[in-house]
PDB file as gemmi writes it, atoms N, CA and C in Angstrom:
CRYST1    1.000    1.000    1.000  90.00  90.00  90.00 P 1                      
ATOM      1  N   MET A   1      38.584  21.739  -8.850  1.00  0.00           N  
ATOM      2  CA  MET A   1      38.028  20.501  -8.373  1.00  0.00           C  
ATOM      3  C   MET A   1      37.643  19.650  -9.572  1.00  0.00           C  
ATOM      4  N   THR A   2      37.918  18.364  -9.465  1.00  0.00           N  
ATOM      5  CA  THR A   2      37.569  17.417 -10.514  1.00  0.00           C  
ATOM      6  C   THR A   2      36.646  16.357  -9.924  1.00  0.00           C  
ATOM      7  N   VAL A   3      35.588  16.068 -10.651  1.00  0.00           N  
ATOM      8  CA  VAL A   3      34.652  15.032 -10.226  1.00  0.00           C  
ATOM      9  C   VAL A   3      34.612  13.969 -11.310  1.00  0.00           C  
ATOM     10  N   TRP A   4      34.721  12.717 -10.891  1.00  0.00           N  
ATOM     11  CA  TRP A   4      34.708  11.609 -11.832  1.00  0.00           C  
ATOM     12  C   TRP A   4      33.494  10.730 -11.555  1.00  0.00           C  
ATOM     13  N   PHE A   5      32.754  10.432 -12.607  1.00  0.00           N  
ATOM     14  CA  PHE A   5      31.603   9.551 -12.484  1.00  0.00           C  
ATOM     15  C   PHE A   5      31.825   8.315 -13.338  1.00  0.00           C  
ATOM     16  N   ASP A   6      31.547   7.167 -12.770  1.00  0.00           N  
ATOM     17  CA  ASP A   6      31.591   5.918 -13.524  1.00  0.00           C  
ATOM     18  C   ASP A   6      30.217   5.726 -14.136  1.00  0.00           C  
ATOM     19  N   THR A   7      30.124   5.791 -15.444  1.00  0.00           N  
ATOM     20  CA  THR A   7      28.832   5.711 -16.128  1.00  0.00           C  
ATOM     21  C   THR A   7      28.526   4.313 -16.650  1.00  0.00           C  
ATOM     22  N   GLN A   8      29.342   3.344 -16.303  1.00  0.00           N  
ATOM     23  CA  GLN A   8      29.093   1.967 -16.725  1.00  0.00           C  
ATOM     24  C   GLN A   8      27.934   1.388 -15.925  1.00  0.00           C  
ATOM     25  N   LEU A   9      27.013   0.760 -16.616  1.00  0.00           N  
ATOM     26  CA  LEU A   9      25.874   0.133 -15.957  1.00  0.00           C  
ATOM     27  C   LEU A   9      26.163  -1.344 -15.746  1.00  0.00           C  
ATOM     28  N   ASN A  10      26.146  -1.753 -14.486  1.00  0.00           N  
ATOM     29  CA  ASN A  10      26.294  -3.179 -14.211  1.00  0.00           C  
ATOM     30  C   ASN A  10      24.902  -3.801 -14.093  1.00  0.00           C  
ATOM     31  N   ASP A  11      24.877  -5.124 -13.949  1.00  0.00           N  
ATOM     32  CA  ASP A  11      23.602  -5.844 -13.911  1.00  0.00           C  
ATOM     33  C   ASP A  11      22.711  -5.370 -12.755  1.00  0.00           C  
ATOM     34  N   GLU A  12      23.297  -5.112 -11.596  1.00  0.00           N  
ATOM     35  CA  GLU A  12      22.504  -4.681 -10.444  1.00  0.00           C  
ATOM     36  C   GLU A  12      21.840  -3.330 -10.698  1.00  0.00           C  
ATOM     37  N   LEU A  13      22.560  -2.388 -11.306  1.00  0.00           N  
ATOM     38  CA  LEU A  13      21.970  -1.077 -11.608  1.00  0.00           C  
ATOM     39  C   LEU A  13      20.847  -1.190 -12.626  1.00  0.00           C  
ATOM     40  N   VAL A  14      21.039  -2.041 -13.628  1.00  0.00           N  
ATOM     41  CA  VAL A  14      20.002  -2.236 -14.643  1.00  0.00           C  
ATOM     42  C   VAL A  14      18.757  -2.835 -14.002  1.00  0.00           C  
ATOM     43  N   GLN A  15      18.936  -3.852 -13.154  1.00  0.00           N  
ATOM     44  CA  GLN A  15      17.791  -4.475 -12.491  1.00  0.00           C  
ATOM     45  C   GLN A  15      17.088  -3.497 -11.548  1.00  0.00           C  
ATOM     46  N   GLU A  16      17.846  -2.676 -10.849  1.00  0.00           N  
ATOM     47  CA  GLU A  16      17.227  -1.680  -9.972  1.00  0.00           C  
ATOM     48  C   GLU A  16      16.403  -0.683 -10.784  1.00  0.00           C  
ATOM     49  N   GLY A  17      16.906  -0.294 -11.941  1.00  0.00           N  
ATOM     50  CA  GLY A  17      16.155   0.611 -12.814  1.00  0.00           C  
ATOM     51  C   GLY A  17      14.850  -0.015 -13.282  1.00  0.00           C  
ATOM     52  N   LEU A  18      14.875  -1.302 -13.597  1.00  0.00           N  
ATOM     53  CA  LEU A  18      13.660  -2.006 -14.010  1.00  0.00           C  
ATOM     54  C   LEU A  18      12.658  -2.071 -12.859  1.00  0.00           C  
ATOM     55  N   ALA A  19      13.159  -2.321 -11.659  1.00  0.00           N  
ATOM     56  CA  ALA A  19      12.287  -2.366 -10.480  1.00  0.00           C  
ATOM     57  C   ALA A  19      11.644  -1.001 -10.243  1.00  0.00           C  
ATOM     58  N   ARG A  20      12.426   0.061 -10.369  1.00  0.00           N  
ATOM     59  CA  ARG A  20      11.881   1.406 -10.172  1.00  0.00           C  
ATOM     60  C   ARG A  20      10.835   1.739 -11.236  1.00  0.00           C  
ATOM     61  N   GLU A  21      11.055   1.264 -12.453  1.00  0.00           N  
ATOM     62  CA  GLU A  21      10.080   1.500 -13.516  1.00  0.00           C  
ATOM     63  C   GLU A  21       8.779   0.753 -13.224  1.00  0.00           C  
ATOM     64  N   LEU A  22       8.876  -0.466 -12.679  1.00  0.00           N  
ATOM     65  CA  LEU A  22       7.676  -1.206 -12.303  1.00  0.00           C  
ATOM     66  C   LEU A  22       6.910  -0.461 -11.211  1.00  0.00           C  
ATOM     67  N   VAL A  23       7.623   0.062 -10.229  1.00  0.00           N  
ATOM     68  CA  VAL A  23       6.984   0.844  -9.162  1.00  0.00           C  
ATOM     69  C   VAL A  23       6.225   2.022  -9.774  1.00  0.00           C  
ATOM     70  N   ASN A  24       6.870   2.722 -10.686  1.00  0.00           N  
ATOM     71  CA  ASN A  24       6.248   3.873 -11.336  1.00  0.00           C  
ATOM     72  C   ASN A  24       4.961   3.470 -12.054  1.00  0.00           C  
ATOM     73  N   ARG A  25       5.007   2.371 -12.793  1.00  0.00           N  
ATOM     74  CA  ARG A  25       3.820   1.921 -13.541  1.00  0.00           C  
ATOM     75  C   ARG A  25       2.689   1.522 -12.595  1.00  0.00           C  
ATOM     76  N   ILE A  26       3.021   0.798 -11.535  1.00  0.00           N  
ATOM     77  CA  ILE A  26       1.980   0.360 -10.605  1.00  0.00           C  
ATOM     78  C   ILE A  26       1.385   1.548  -9.862  1.00  0.00           C  
ATOM     79  N   GLN A  27       2.205   2.525  -9.498  1.00  0.00           N  
ATOM     80  CA  GLN A  27       1.680   3.715  -8.813  1.00  0.00           C  
ATOM     81  C   GLN A  27       0.700   4.465  -9.717  1.00  0.00           C  
ATOM     82  N   LYS A  28       1.010   4.554 -11.010  1.00  0.00           N  
ATOM     83  CA  LYS A  28       0.087   5.203 -11.942  1.00  0.00           C  
ATOM     84  C   LYS A  28      -1.218   4.417 -12.052  1.00  0.00           C  
ATOM     85  N   LEU A  29      -1.117   3.084 -12.074  1.00  0.00           N  
ATOM     86  CA  LEU A  29      -2.325   2.262 -12.140  1.00  0.00           C  
ATOM     87  C   LEU A  29      -3.163   2.421 -10.878  1.00  0.00           C  
ATOM     88  N   ARG A  30      -2.519   2.491  -9.717  1.00  0.00           N  
ATOM     89  CA  ARG A  30      -3.249   2.710  -8.459  1.00  0.00           C  
ATOM     90  C   ARG A  30      -4.053   4.008  -8.552  1.00  0.00           C  
ATOM     91  N   LYS A  31      -3.420   5.041  -9.071  1.00  0.00           N  
ATOM     92  CA  LYS A  31      -4.093   6.341  -9.196  1.00  0.00           C  
ATOM     93  C   LYS A  31      -5.262   6.249 -10.181  1.00  0.00           C  
ATOM     94  N   ASP A  32      -5.013   5.600 -11.336  1.00  0.00           N  
ATOM     95  CA  ASP A  32      -6.067   5.465 -12.343  1.00  0.00           C  
ATOM     96  C   ASP A  32      -7.267   4.671 -11.816  1.00  0.00           C  
ATOM     97  N   LEU A  33      -7.003   3.723 -10.925  1.00  0.00           N  
ATOM     98  CA  LEU A  33      -8.076   2.906 -10.356  1.00  0.00           C  
ATOM     99  C   LEU A  33      -8.787   3.598  -9.197  1.00  0.00           C  
ATOM    100  N   GLY A  34      -8.291   4.746  -8.780  1.00  0.00           N  
ATOM    101  CA  GLY A  34      -8.929   5.486  -7.696  1.00  0.00           C  
ATOM    102  C   GLY A  34      -8.647   4.923  -6.317  1.00  0.00           C  
ATOM    103  N   PHE A  35      -7.585   4.163  -6.181  1.00  0.00           N  
ATOM    104  CA  PHE A  35      -7.227   3.628  -4.869  1.00  0.00           C  
ATOM    105  C   PHE A  35      -6.775   4.759  -3.966  1.00  0.00           C  
ATOM    106  N   GLU A  36      -7.069   4.617  -2.680  1.00  0.00           N  
ATOM    107  CA  GLU A  36      -6.581   5.573  -1.694  1.00  0.00           C  
ATOM    108  C   GLU A  36      -5.075   5.378  -1.516  1.00  0.00           C  
ATOM    109  N   VAL A  37      -4.394   6.412  -1.083  1.00  0.00           N  
ATOM    110  CA  VAL A  37      -2.945   6.353  -0.888  1.00  0.00           C  
ATOM    111  C   VAL A  37      -2.563   5.258   0.100  1.00  0.00           C  
ATOM    112  N   THR A  38      -3.440   4.986   1.056  1.00  0.00           N  
ATOM    113  CA  THR A  38      -3.137   4.008   2.098  1.00  0.00           C  
ATOM    114  C   THR A  38      -3.652   2.602   1.797  1.00  0.00           C  
ATOM    115  N   ASP A  39      -4.347   2.410   0.673  1.00  0.00           N  
ATOM    116  CA  ASP A  39      -4.875   1.088   0.330  1.00  0.00           C  
ATOM    117  C   ASP A  39      -3.746   0.094   0.099  1.00  0.00           C  
ATOM    118  N   ARG A  40      -3.849  -1.066   0.732  1.00  0.00           N  
ATOM    119  CA  ARG A  40      -2.914  -2.158   0.481  1.00  0.00           C  
ATOM    120  C   ARG A  40      -3.415  -2.911  -0.747  1.00  0.00           C  
ATOM    121  N   ILE A  41      -2.492  -3.450  -1.538  1.00  0.00           N  
ATOM    122  CA  ILE A  41      -2.887  -4.132  -2.769  1.00  0.00           C  
ATOM    123  C   ILE A  41      -2.211  -5.499  -2.881  1.00  0.00           C  
ATOM    124  N   LEU A  42      -2.760  -6.303  -3.777  1.00  0.00           N  
ATOM    125  CA  LEU A  42      -2.170  -7.572  -4.180  1.00  0.00           C  
ATOM    126  C   LEU A  42      -1.805  -7.427  -5.651  1.00  0.00           C  
ATOM    127  N   VAL A  43      -0.601  -7.843  -6.012  1.00  0.00           N  
ATOM    128  CA  VAL A  43      -0.125  -7.675  -7.377  1.00  0.00           C  
ATOM    129  C   VAL A  43       0.362  -9.009  -7.924  1.00  0.00           C  
ATOM    130  N   GLU A  44      -0.065  -9.308  -9.135  1.00  0.00           N  
ATOM    131  CA  GLU A  44       0.453 -10.465  -9.857  1.00  0.00           C  
ATOM    132  C   GLU A  44       1.082  -9.961 -11.140  1.00  0.00           C  
ATOM    133  N   VAL A  45       2.209 -10.546 -11.493  1.00  0.00           N  
ATOM    134  CA  VAL A  45       2.999 -10.081 -12.635  1.00  0.00           C  
ATOM    135  C   VAL A  45       3.292 -11.250 -13.565  1.00  0.00           C  
ATOM    136  N   ALA A  46       3.112 -11.024 -14.858  1.00  0.00           N  
ATOM    137  CA  ALA A  46       3.504 -11.998 -15.872  1.00  0.00           C  
ATOM    138  C   ALA A  46       4.422 -11.290 -16.856  1.00  0.00           C  
ATOM    139  N   THR A  47       5.641 -11.796 -17.001  1.00  0.00           N  
ATOM    140  CA  THR A  47       6.604 -11.198 -17.925  1.00  0.00           C  
ATOM    141  C   THR A  47       7.715 -12.204 -18.203  1.00  0.00           C  
ATOM    142  N   THR A  48       8.764 -11.751 -18.841  1.00  0.00           N  
ATOM    143  CA  THR A  48       9.891 -12.628 -19.170  1.00  0.00           C  
ATOM    144  C   THR A  48      10.683 -12.993 -17.922  1.00  0.00           C  
ATOM    145  N   ASP A  49      11.464 -14.058 -18.030  1.00  0.00           N  
ATOM    146  CA  ASP A  49      12.302 -14.495 -16.908  1.00  0.00           C  
ATOM    147  C   ASP A  49      13.288 -13.410 -16.491  1.00  0.00           C  
ATOM    148  N   ASN A  50      13.839 -12.686 -17.466  1.00  0.00           N  
ATOM    149  CA  ASN A  50      14.813 -11.638 -17.154  1.00  0.00           C  
ATOM    150  C   ASN A  50      14.205 -10.544 -16.276  1.00  0.00           C  
ATOM    151  N   LEU A  51      13.034 -10.070 -16.639  1.00  0.00           N  
ATOM    152  CA  LEU A  51      12.383  -9.041 -15.835  1.00  0.00           C  
ATOM    153  C   LEU A  51      11.931  -9.590 -14.492  1.00  0.00           C  
ATOM    154  N   MET A  52      11.450 -10.827 -14.472  1.00  0.00           N  
ATOM    155  CA  MET A  52      11.026 -11.412 -13.195  1.00  0.00           C  
ATOM    156  C   MET A  52      12.201 -11.527 -12.224  1.00  0.00           C  
ATOM    157  N   ARG A  53      13.395 -11.832 -12.726  1.00  0.00           N  
ATOM    158  CA  ARG A  53      14.578 -11.880 -11.848  1.00  0.00           C  
ATOM    159  C   ARG A  53      14.824 -10.522 -11.213  1.00  0.00           C  
ATOM    160  N   ALA A  54      14.696  -9.472 -12.011  1.00  0.00           N  
ATOM    161  CA  ALA A  54      14.899  -8.115 -11.489  1.00  0.00           C  
ATOM    162  C   ALA A  54      13.836  -7.790 -10.442  1.00  0.00           C  
ATOM    163  N   PHE A  55      12.587  -8.142 -10.717  1.00  0.00           N  
ATOM    164  CA  PHE A  55      11.507  -7.834  -9.783  1.00  0.00           C  
ATOM    165  C   PHE A  55      11.658  -8.633  -8.497  1.00  0.00           C  
ATOM    166  N   LYS A  56      12.070  -9.883  -8.596  1.00  0.00           N  
ATOM    167  CA  LYS A  56      12.269 -10.708  -7.403  1.00  0.00           C  
ATOM    168  C   LYS A  56      13.444 -10.193  -6.570  1.00  0.00           C  
ATOM    169  N   ARG A  57      14.491  -9.750  -7.246  1.00  0.00           N  
ATOM    170  CA  ARG A  57      15.674  -9.236  -6.534  1.00  0.00           C  
ATOM    171  C   ARG A  57      15.317  -8.028  -5.683  1.00  0.00           C  
ATOM    172  N   PHE A  58      14.410  -7.202  -6.178  1.00  0.00           N  
ATOM    173  CA  PHE A  58      14.018  -5.975  -5.483  1.00  0.00           C  
ATOM    174  C   PHE A  58      12.579  -6.052  -4.973  1.00  0.00           C  
ATOM    175  N   GLU A  59      12.105  -7.248  -4.694  1.00  0.00           N  
ATOM    176  CA  GLU A  59      10.713  -7.453  -4.285  1.00  0.00           C  
ATOM    177  C   GLU A  59      10.347  -6.675  -3.027  1.00  0.00           C  
ATOM    178  N   THR A  60      11.220  -6.658  -2.046  1.00  0.00           N  
ATOM    179  CA  THR A  60      10.927  -5.932  -0.810  1.00  0.00           C  
ATOM    180  C   THR A  60      10.779  -4.441  -1.085  1.00  0.00           C  
ATOM    181  N   TYR A  61      11.704  -3.878  -1.855  1.00  0.00           N  
ATOM    182  CA  TYR A  61      11.634  -2.456  -2.215  1.00  0.00           C  
ATOM    183  C   TYR A  61      10.320  -2.163  -2.958  1.00  0.00           C  
ATOM    184  N   ILE A  62      10.014  -2.984  -3.956  1.00  0.00           N  
ATOM    185  CA  ILE A  62       8.805  -2.764  -4.750  1.00  0.00           C  
ATOM    186  C   ILE A  62       7.566  -2.840  -3.862  1.00  0.00           C  
ATOM    187  N   SER A  63       7.463  -3.895  -3.063  1.00  0.00           N  
ATOM    188  CA  SER A  63       6.292  -4.079  -2.205  1.00  0.00           C  
ATOM    189  C   SER A  63       6.111  -2.930  -1.222  1.00  0.00           C  
ATOM    190  N   ASP A  64       7.222  -2.470  -0.649  1.00  0.00           N  
ATOM    191  CA  ASP A  64       7.145  -1.345   0.288  1.00  0.00           C  
ATOM    192  C   ASP A  64       6.659  -0.075  -0.402  1.00  0.00           C  
ATOM    193  N   GLU A  65       7.142   0.182  -1.593  1.00  0.00           N  
ATOM    194  CA  GLU A  65       6.785   1.406  -2.311  1.00  0.00           C  
ATOM    195  C   GLU A  65       5.333   1.415  -2.767  1.00  0.00           C  
ATOM    196  N   ILE A  66       4.821   0.261  -3.184  1.00  0.00           N  
ATOM    197  CA  ILE A  66       3.460   0.216  -3.731  1.00  0.00           C  
ATOM    198  C   ILE A  66       2.425  -0.257  -2.713  1.00  0.00           C  
ATOM    199  N   LEU A  67       2.861  -0.490  -1.473  1.00  0.00           N  
ATOM    200  CA  LEU A  67       2.001  -0.976  -0.394  1.00  0.00           C  
ATOM    201  C   LEU A  67       1.343  -2.306  -0.758  1.00  0.00           C  
ATOM    202  N   ALA A  68       2.152  -3.226  -1.260  1.00  0.00           N  
ATOM    203  CA  ALA A  68       1.633  -4.536  -1.635  1.00  0.00           C  
ATOM    204  C   ALA A  68       1.754  -5.515  -0.478  1.00  0.00           C  
ATOM    205  N   ASN A  69       0.652  -6.172  -0.158  1.00  0.00           N  
ATOM    206  CA  ASN A  69       0.692  -7.257   0.822  1.00  0.00           C  
ATOM    207  C   ASN A  69       1.344  -8.482   0.208  1.00  0.00           C  
ATOM    208  N   ALA A  70       1.182  -8.632  -1.106  1.00  0.00           N  
ATOM    209  CA  ALA A  70       1.783  -9.752  -1.811  1.00  0.00           C  
ATOM    210  C   ALA A  70       2.059  -9.357  -3.250  1.00  0.00           C  
ATOM    211  N   MET A  71       3.155  -9.879  -3.775  1.00  0.00           N  
ATOM    212  CA  MET A  71       3.504  -9.686  -5.175  1.00  0.00           C  
ATOM    213  C   MET A  71       4.036 -11.016  -5.668  1.00  0.00           C  
ATOM    214  N   LYS A  72       3.385 -11.577  -6.686  1.00  0.00           N  
ATOM    215  CA  LYS A  72       3.827 -12.881  -7.150  1.00  0.00           C  
ATOM    216  C   LYS A  72       3.752 -12.984  -8.658  1.00  0.00           C  
ATOM    217  N   ALA A  73       4.486 -13.957  -9.168  1.00  0.00           N  
ATOM    218  CA  ALA A  73       4.458 -14.244 -10.598  1.00  0.00           C  
ATOM    219  C   ALA A  73       3.156 -14.956 -10.916  1.00  0.00           C  
ATOM    220  N   SER A  74       2.609 -14.682 -12.083  1.00  0.00           N  
ATOM    221  CA  SER A  74       1.342 -15.280 -12.469  1.00  0.00           C  
ATOM    222  C   SER A  74       1.249 -15.366 -13.977  1.00  0.00           C  
ATOM    223  N   THR A  75       0.382 -16.247 -14.453  1.00  0.00           N  
ATOM    224  CA  THR A  75       0.100 -16.295 -15.881  1.00  0.00           C  
ATOM    225  C   THR A  75      -1.289 -15.749 -16.171  1.00  0.00           C  
ATOM    226  N   GLN A  76      -2.178 -15.804 -15.185  1.00  0.00           N  
ATOM    227  CA  GLN A  76      -3.480 -15.157 -15.314  1.00  0.00           C  
ATOM    228  C   GLN A  76      -4.138 -15.096 -13.947  1.00  0.00           C  
ATOM    229  N   SER A  77      -5.022 -14.139 -13.817  1.00  0.00           N  
ATOM    230  CA  SER A  77      -5.672 -13.935 -12.534  1.00  0.00           C  
ATOM    231  C   SER A  77      -6.952 -13.147 -12.747  1.00  0.00           C  
ATOM    232  N   THR A  78      -7.645 -12.904 -11.642  1.00  0.00           N  
ATOM    233  CA  THR A  78      -8.818 -12.039 -11.689  1.00  0.00           C  
ATOM    234  C   THR A  78      -8.384 -10.657 -11.238  1.00  0.00           C  
ATOM    235  N   GLY A  79      -9.271  -9.703 -11.295  1.00  0.00           N  
ATOM    236  CA  GLY A  79      -8.931  -8.342 -10.908  1.00  0.00           C  
ATOM    237  C   GLY A  79      -8.560  -7.508 -12.124  1.00  0.00           C  
ATOM    238  N   PHE A  80      -8.114  -6.304 -11.859  1.00  0.00           N  
ATOM    239  CA  PHE A  80      -7.768  -5.385 -12.939  1.00  0.00           C  
ATOM    240  C   PHE A  80      -6.500  -5.855 -13.634  1.00  0.00           C  
ATOM    241  N   SER A  81      -6.519  -5.872 -14.941  1.00  0.00           N  
ATOM    242  CA  SER A  81      -5.363  -6.287 -15.723  1.00  0.00           C  
ATOM    243  C   SER A  81      -4.909  -5.144 -16.619  1.00  0.00           C  
ATOM    244  N   SER A  82      -3.610  -4.972 -16.687  1.00  0.00           N  
ATOM    245  CA  SER A  82      -3.037  -3.949 -17.547  1.00  0.00           C  
ATOM    246  C   SER A  82      -1.771  -4.500 -18.175  1.00  0.00           C  
ATOM    247  N   GLU A  83      -1.585  -4.228 -19.445  1.00  0.00           N  
ATOM    248  CA  GLU A  83      -0.343  -4.635 -20.093  1.00  0.00           C  
ATOM    249  C   GLU A  83       0.529  -3.401 -20.292  1.00  0.00           C  
ATOM    250  N   GLN A  84       1.749  -3.485 -19.814  1.00  0.00           N  
ATOM    251  CA  GLN A  84       2.704  -2.384 -19.873  1.00  0.00           C  
ATOM    252  C   GLN A  84       3.908  -2.809 -20.711  1.00  0.00           C  
ATOM    253  N   ASP A  85       4.659  -1.835 -21.191  1.00  0.00           N  
ATOM    254  CA  ASP A  85       5.901  -2.100 -21.903  1.00  0.00           C  
ATOM    255  C   ASP A  85       7.032  -1.482 -21.090  1.00  0.00           C  
ATOM    256  N   ILE A  86       7.934  -2.311 -20.605  1.00  0.00           N  
ATOM    257  CA  ILE A  86       9.086  -1.832 -19.849  1.00  0.00           C  
ATOM    258  C   ILE A  86      10.338  -2.248 -20.600  1.00  0.00           C  
ATOM    259  N   GLU A  87      11.057  -1.280 -21.119  1.00  0.00           N  
ATOM    260  CA  GLU A  87      12.292  -1.524 -21.871  1.00  0.00           C  
ATOM    261  C   GLU A  87      12.061  -2.499 -23.022  1.00  0.00           C  
ATOM    262  N   GLY A  88      10.922  -2.335 -23.710  1.00  0.00           N  
ATOM    263  CA  GLY A  88      10.628  -3.164 -24.873  1.00  0.00           C  
ATOM    264  C   GLY A  88      10.098  -4.551 -24.557  1.00  0.00           C  
ATOM    265  N   THR A  89       9.810  -4.811 -23.288  1.00  0.00           N  
ATOM    266  CA  THR A  89       9.299  -6.121 -22.878  1.00  0.00           C  
ATOM    267  C   THR A  89       7.907  -5.971 -22.288  1.00  0.00           C  
ATOM    268  N   SER A  90       7.011  -6.861 -22.685  1.00  0.00           N  
ATOM    269  CA  SER A  90       5.642  -6.827 -22.182  1.00  0.00           C  
ATOM    270  C   SER A  90       5.580  -7.286 -20.728  1.00  0.00           C  
ATOM    271  N   VAL A  91       4.838  -6.533 -19.918  1.00  0.00           N  
ATOM    272  CA  VAL A  91       4.614  -6.872 -18.512  1.00  0.00           C  
ATOM    273  C   VAL A  91       3.114  -6.779 -18.282  1.00  0.00           C  
ATOM    274  N   LYS A  92       2.511  -7.880 -17.890  1.00  0.00           N  
ATOM    275  CA  LYS A  92       1.080  -7.883 -17.602  1.00  0.00           C  
ATOM    276  C   LYS A  92       0.907  -7.853 -16.091  1.00  0.00           C  
ATOM    277  N   LEU A  93       0.049  -6.956 -15.613  1.00  0.00           N  
ATOM    278  CA  LEU A  93      -0.162  -6.751 -14.181  1.00  0.00           C  
ATOM    279  C   LEU A  93      -1.628  -6.961 -13.811  1.00  0.00           C  
ATOM    280  N   TRP A  94      -1.828  -7.665 -12.703  1.00  0.00           N  
ATOM    281  CA  TRP A  94      -3.150  -7.800 -12.111  1.00  0.00           C  
ATOM    282  C   TRP A  94      -3.074  -7.157 -10.741  1.00  0.00           C  
ATOM    283  N   ILE A  95      -3.960  -6.196 -10.501  1.00  0.00           N  
ATOM    284  CA  ILE A  95      -3.940  -5.454  -9.230  1.00  0.00           C  
ATOM    285  C   ILE A  95      -5.323  -5.509  -8.599  1.00  0.00           C  
ATOM    286  N   THR A  96      -5.358  -5.902  -7.333  1.00  0.00           N  
ATOM    287  CA  THR A  96      -6.604  -5.893  -6.587  1.00  0.00           C  
ATOM    288  C   THR A  96      -6.340  -5.319  -5.203  1.00  0.00           C  
ATOM    289  N   LYS A  97      -7.372  -4.756  -4.604  1.00  0.00           N  
ATOM    290  CA  LYS A  97      -7.243  -4.287  -3.217  1.00  0.00           C  
ATOM    291  C   LYS A  97      -7.106  -5.496  -2.321  1.00  0.00           C  
ATOM    292  N   ALA A  98      -6.228  -5.381  -1.353  1.00  0.00           N  
ATOM    293  CA  ALA A  98      -6.058  -6.463  -0.371  1.00  0.00           C  
ATOM    294  C   ALA A  98      -7.218  -6.424   0.603  1.00  0.00           C  
ATOM    295  N   PRO A  99      -7.669  -7.577   1.044  1.00  0.00           N  
ATOM    296  CA  PRO A  99      -8.735  -7.603   2.051  1.00  0.00           C  
ATOM    297  C   PRO A  99      -8.273  -6.909   3.316  1.00  0.00           C  
ATOM    298  N   VAL A 100      -9.195  -6.236   3.987  1.00  0.00           N  
ATOM    299  CA  VAL A 100      -8.850  -5.503   5.194  1.00  0.00           C  
ATOM    300  C   VAL A 100      -8.742  -6.409   6.371  1.00  0.00           C  
TER     301      VAL A 100                                                      
END                                                                             
């Protein structure tokens, strides 16, 4: 039996990987902040246009995974702020619990 894998990364695969990495970072921040597994959150993101395109493309996936009521681009906000590095690019995140 022979199995062939195409290892070429296209733009969609790269963007999906970036979205998954953002989910991973936000989930770790939720844990560090002591949020309950069922807590809904609001997320604001400040980063480069390239990363924002990836996050917007997969916004529904990201929001579903992190239980976000809203996820939007921002330059500054209130709430918890964390600066992350994703693929060598700075990503600043503001996370707050969503009102019940």
